[in-house]
Every structure is written in structure tokens, then in C-alpha cells.
N, C-alpha and C positions, 0 to 999 in steps of 0.2 A: 438473558443468555447465561447458561451455566457453563463456566469455563473449567477445564481441568487444571491441575497444578502446572503441568508442562506448558499448556497454552498461556497461562499467566506468566510463566518464566519467559517464554518467547516474546510476549507483549512488552516486557521491559525494554527490549531492543527498539521498540517503536516509540518510546518516550523521546520527544524531540532532543533534549540535551544528550541523552544516551546515544541516539542515532548519530548526531553530528560529531560527538566525541569518538564514536566508533570509526567514523570515516577518517577523521584527522589522525587518530592513533594508528589506524590500519595503514594509511598511506605512509606515515612516518616509519612504521615497522617494515612495510614492504620496501621502502627506499633503503633502509638500513640492511635488510636481508640482501638486497641487490648488491650492496657494498660488502657483503659477508661480515657484517657486524651483528652477529646474532645476540650477543649479550645486551648491546645497546638497543636492539630491536625489542627485545623482551622487556627491558627496564623502562625505556622511554615510551614506546608504543603501548606496551601493556599497562603502564601506569596511567596513561591518558584514558584507555578503554576502561580500566578498573575505576578510575575517577568518575567516568560517565555513569557507570553502574551504581556507584555510591550515591552520586547526586540524584539519579533517577529514583532510586529506592527510598532515599531518606527525605528528599526535599521537593519532589514533584507534587504538584497539586492535582495532577490527573490520576484517576484510578484506572485499573485495567479494563473495567467495563466500558468506560468512556473511550479509552484507546482502541479497544476492539471495534468500535464503530467508525474509526477513521480509516482513510486509505492505507496508511502505513500499518495500522493494526491489522487490516485484512491481509496485507502482504505477509506479515509475520505469522499470522494464523495459518496461512497456507504452508509455511515451513514447519508448522507443528503437526502436520500429517506424517505418517510413516514415510511415504515416498518423498515428501518435501524435505523432511529431516535428513534422509539419506543423501539427497542431492546437496543440501546445505553443508553437511559435514564433509562430503567429497570435495566440494569447492574450497572449503576452509583448510583442507589439508593440501590439495593439489596446487592451489594458487601460491601459497608461500614457498612450497618446494620448487615450483617452476620459476619463481622469481629468484630464488637462491641460485638455481642452475642456469638462469638466463634463457629459459626455454619458452619462447612465445607460443608454440603450439599447445603445450600443456597449460599455459596460462589461459589460452582461449578455451580449451576443454573445461577448465575449472569455471570459467565465466558461463559457458554453456550449461554446465551442471547447475549453477546457481539460477539461471533463467528457467531451465526446465523444471526445477523444483518449485519455482514460483507459478509456472503455468499449471502444474499438477497433473497427475496421471488421469484424473477424471476427464479433463479437457482434451487429453491426447487421444483417449480411446473412444 
């Protein structure tokens, strides 16, 4: 399988350590955003997420070709399409903003954008 640089970049997120540290760091950051502690959210949540990226790129024994064949790899490859990336980015902007403003509707819209990006435009049409 020939992967583009962008697909390889997205597949880093499917590395198990990176994936789980993204979840932990993301939930901590979202909680801190809910409490309007933006500096702490960036420093604490961002550090955990960055740490996951560092560990995944420097110490993981899995290569991107192996990851691409996994279920998580397939999910992140879907987000590497133009439509998937747009949905992914919309969700990653909308969800933190909606958490900051305590707006459940926009949080739901952000989650829907994330799911629709996973499903992909090919499967919708």
C-alpha cells in the first residue's frame, strides 16, 4: 500500500499509545475548558497529547503500514480524505468552543461532524 505523507501523519493518531493519550489529554483539556481554565487546558491537556505524539513517533515498534491494516488505522485513513479531514477539523474546533460556552447542541453537532467524517461521503451518496 502506497501511503501519502498526510495519510502517514494521520496514522500516527492510530498508534495505541498516541490514541489513548489523546483521549486522556483531550478529556482533561475539555474539562478544564468547561471550567474556563484555558491556560491549564493547553498546558496540561496539550502536554499529554504532545507526549503521546512523541512516544508514538520515537518509541513505537509499529510502522505506519502495519497500523494502516488495523481497524483504528482504517478509521484514521478515512479522516485523511478531503471530506473526512474537513469534518475532523470542524469537530476539533466546534467541540472545544461548545464546551467553553457550555452549549450541548453544538457539542452534539461537533460529534455528528466527527461521525459523518468517519462514514465518508462515498458511503453517503
